[in-house]
Every structure is written in C-alpha cells, then in structure tokens.
C-alpha positions in Angstrom: 260.6 64.4 140.5 258.6 66.9 138.4 260.1 68.8 135.5 260.0 72.0 137.5 262.1 70.5 140.3 264.9 69.3 138.0 267.1 72.4 138.1 269.7 70.9 135.8 267.2 71.4 132.9 263.9 72.7 134.2 261.3 73.3 131.5 258.0 75.1 131.4 255.3 75.3 128.8 256.3 74.4 125.2 259.8 73.4 126.4 260.9 76.9 127.6 263.4 76.8 130.4 262.2 78.1 133.8 264.3 80.7 135.7 266.8 79.5 138.3 265.4 80.1 141.8 266.4 83.6 143.0 268.2 84.7 139.8 265.5 85.4 137.2 267.7 83.7 134.7 267.0 80.4 132.9 269.3 77.6 134.0 271.8 75.9 131.7 269.8 73.0 130.3 270.8 69.4 130.6 273.4 68.6 128.0 274.7 72.1 127.7 278.5 72.7 127.6 280.0 72.4 131.0 280.7 75.6 132.9 281.9 76.3 136.4 281.1 80.0 136.6 278.3 82.5 136.1 279.7 84.1 132.9 277.0 85.4 130.6 277.7 84.6 127.0 277.0 86.4 123.8 274.8 84.1 121.8 275.3 84.2 118.0 272.5 82.8 115.8 274.2 82.1 112.5 271.9 82.0 109.5 273.1 81.1 106.0 271.4 83.1 103.2 268.6 81.5 101.1 269.1 79.9 97.7 270.3 81.9 94.7 271.0 81.0 91.0 274.6 80.4 92.0 273.5 77.9 94.7 271.7 75.9 92.1 274.6 76.1 89.6 277.0 75.1 92.4 279.2 78.0 91.6 281.8 79.4 94.0 280.1 82.7 94.8 282.2 84.7 97.2 282.8 88.2 98.5 284.6 89.4 95.3 281.3 90.7 93.9 277.9 91.5 95.3 276.4 88.4 93.9 272.9 87.4 92.8 269.7 88.0 94.6 267.6 85.3 96.3 265.5 83.3 93.9 261.9 82.4 94.7 263.0 79.3 96.7 265.5 81.4 98.5 262.9 83.9 99.6 260.7 81.1 100.9 263.7 79.7 102.8 264.5 83.1 104.3 260.9 83.4 105.6 261.2 79.9 107.1 264.5 81.0 108.8 262.9 84.1 110.1 260.1 82.0 111.6 262.6 79.7 113.3 264.8 82.6 114.6 261.8 84.3 116.1 261.3 81.2 118.3 264.8 81.5 119.8 264.4 82.4 123.5 260.6 81.8 123.4 259.5 78.2 122.8 262.9 77.0 121.6 266.2 77.2 123.4 264.6 78.9 126.3 267.8 79.6 128.2 268.9 82.0 125.3 267.9 85.6 125.2 265.5 86.7 122.4 267.5 88.3 119.6 268.2 92.0 120.0 270.3 92.7 116.9 270.6 91.5 113.3 274.0 91.7 111.5 274.6 90.7 107.9 277.5 90.5 105.4 277.3 93.1 102.6 276.4 90.6 99.9 273.0 91.0 98.2 271.8 87.6 99.2 272.6 88.0 102.9 271.1 91.5 102.9 267.9 90.2 101.5 267.8 87.3 103.9 268.6 89.5 106.9 265.9 92.0 105.9 263.3 89.3 106.0 264.5 88.1 109.4 264.8 91.6 110.8 261.3 92.5 109.7 259.9 89.5 111.5 261.8 90.5 114.7 261.1 94.2 114.5 264.8 95.1 114.2 267.1 96.8 111.8 270.1 95.3 110.0 273.7 96.3 110.7 276.2 95.5 107.9 279.5 94.0 108.8 282.0 92.7 106.2 283.8 90.6 108.8 281.1 88.0 108.3 281.2 88.0 104.5 282.0 84.9 102.4 285.4 83.8 101.5 287.0 85.7 98.6 287.5 83.1 95.9 289.7 85.4 93.8 289.9 84.1 90.2 287.7 81.1 91.2 284.7 83.5 91.6 281.6 82.3 89.7 283.2 79.0 88.6 282.0 75.5 89.3 284.2 72.9 90.9 284.7 71.2 87.5 285.8 74.5 85.9 288.2 75.2 88.8 289.7 71.8 88.5 290.1 72.1 84.7 292.0 75.4 85.1 293.9 74.8 88.3 294.3 71.1 88.5 294.7 69.7 92.0 294.1 72.9 93.9 290.4 72.8 94.9 290.5 69.7 97.1 293.4 70.9 99.3 291.7 74.4 99.5 289.0 72.5 101.4 290.9 69.8 103.2 294.3 71.4 104.0 292.7 74.9 104.4 296.0 76.9 103.8 295.7 77.0 100.0 294.7 80.3 98.5 293.0 80.7 95.2 294.8 83.3 92.9 293.9 86.6 94.5 291.6 85.0 97.1 291.5 83.7 100.7 292.3 80.4 102.3 289.8 78.8 104.7 292.3 79.6 107.5 292.2 83.2 106.4 288.4 83.2 106.8 288.9 81.8 110.3 291.1 84.6 111.3 288.5 87.1 110.2 285.6 85.2 112.0 287.7 85.0 115.2 288.0 88.8 115.0 284.3 89.1 114.5 283.6 87.0 117.6 286.0 89.1 119.7 284.2 92.3 118.6 280.8 90.8 119.5 282.2 89.7 122.9 283.5 93.2 123.5 279.9 94.5 123.4 279.0 92.6 126.5 277.3 89.3 127.4 273.8 88.3 128.1 272.5 89.1 124.6 271.7 87.4 121.4 272.8 88.5 117.9 271.6 87.1 114.6 274.4 87.0 112.0 273.4 86.3 108.4 276.4 84.9 106.6 277.6 82.2 104.1 278.5 78.6 104.0 282.3 78.8 104.3 282.1 81.7 106.8 279.7 79.8 109.0 281.8 76.7 108.9 284.7 78.8 109.9 282.7 80.3 112.8 281.7 76.9 114.1 285.3 75.6 113.7 286.7 78.6 115.5 284.2 78.2 118.3 285.2 74.5 118.8 288.9 75.2 118.5 289.0 72.7 115.6 291.7 72.6 112.9 290.7 74.5 109.8 291.3 71.4 107.7 288.3 69.8 109.4 285.8 72.7 108.9 284.6 71.5 105.4 283.1 68.5 107.1 280.3 70.6 108.5 277.0 70.7 106.6 275.6 74.2 106.3 272.6 74.2 104.0 270.9 77.3 102.6 268.8 79.1 105.3 270.1 76.7 108.0 270.5 77.9 111.5 273.5 77.4 113.8 273.9 78.7 117.4 277.2 79.5 119.1 277.5 80.8 122.6 280.6 82.9 123.1 282.3 83.1 126.6 285.0 85.5 127.7 287.4 82.6 128.4 287.0 81.4 124.8 285.5 78.1 125.9 282.7 78.6 123.5 279.7 76.4 123.2 278.0 75.1 120.0 274.4 74.7 120.8 273.1 74.0 117.2 275.0 73.2 114.0 273.3 73.5 110.6 269.6 73.0 111.6 267.3 73.3 108.5 264.8 76.1 109.0 262.0 74.7 106.9 259.6 72.4 108.7 259.6 74.1 112.1 256.1 75.7 111.7 254.7 78.9 110.3 
C-alpha cells in the first residue's frame, strides 16, 4: 500500500497530510486522539516566552508586575519559535490549519515573543490576560531558596498539592480555572482554526492539564522550557487532544 492510499494517516511531500477524498480536509493522522465524529477543533499552539534575566536567576516571575524584557538569548529563542510555528499546517502537523491569530498575555516578555512570531506570520497580536502567568503574590521575584527561607514548607505543596496560595497570590488550581475559561472563549469563536497563544510556564502546564482532565497536583510534572511549543486541539465535547507537549523550538531549521 502506498502512503497516499493509507487514509488513516496519508502524507504528501515533506510529511504534509493529504486531504480526505471528497472532503478537502486533511485526515486525522495515525496516532491522533480517537474521535467518532466530524467535529472541527480549535487548535491552540501554546508558546512559552523566551528567556529573561529572571529565567536565568530562577526567580518566580508572575503576573503581579510587567516583568523583564527578553534577553539576547530569549530573542534568539523567540525567533526560533516563530520559525517553528510558521511550519504548523505546512510541512509539520499537516492536518492542522495554518495559524490565523496570535494572542499573548500582557507581560512584557510574552508581548515581545508574540511580536516576533506575529511578524513572521504576518498577523497582529491580541492581548488577553486570561493567559497570563500565575500571580505569585509576595513570592514575586524571589527564588525558591528565598521563598523557603521566609515561608518554610509552603513552596513544595504549592507545586504538588496545587491548592496552596502564596500570600496575595494564586494557587495552581486557580490558574487552571482561568485557563479553562480561556479555552471556552476560544471554542466559542468556532472550530476549524488555529490560534497561537504566547504564555508562561505555569499557565501552559495548567492549559495542558486542563486539556487532559488531569488533577492539578500533577501539572508540575510537565516540562515547559523557554520558547517551547505545545499544541492542544479543543473539541466542543471537551474531549480535547494534546498533539505536542513542550517541544523545544531551536533546532528545527531556519
């Protein structure tokens, strides 16, 4: 059987999926989440911002303040992420529509990363605070060691139990409630499109966890590196699909 005859995962040049006969749509590829309907999802390409000085210092940099700009490495990472995202729906993940919208949290680092991606795609950037990072409250700007020294025994359960709130801040479960609302708003805009969302480590972990229906206490087990790309496909029945989780953007080509 030739590749073109295998309708469970037909591929054309450079790995792009071929349309289903008579539909004009690319088929669901082999290994995709199991569906028994023709529902068209909203595909969300989640991109973490590039590196900043706080990334290097390993400080907890949340939504409580605008935060630092990308550093030189972070700008390079953002360009790599833009090059990878531009391939979505072309020669990578050919069953997914090419992005038609870029959304970013209001933080400086996400706005800068999103601007680089949007320029590459020829799109504008819409700001949406739903996708901002967790509010770390009084932990803002502190390292793990500093947090542990001032609030002994609180940081680990914030990550592993997910219902602990920093003073004046959000729990991981709180972030999940917010991300679930963001997904619902994207679904309300109609299926069959791809939206790039530039966000943050904790928020993207929450987005992936919500999509999987996993308990918030497990979300910290997901690796979400700077400028990494994750892809979630949102369906109206909430049986969402995670197509990609935390793929590094550098090394995929120009």
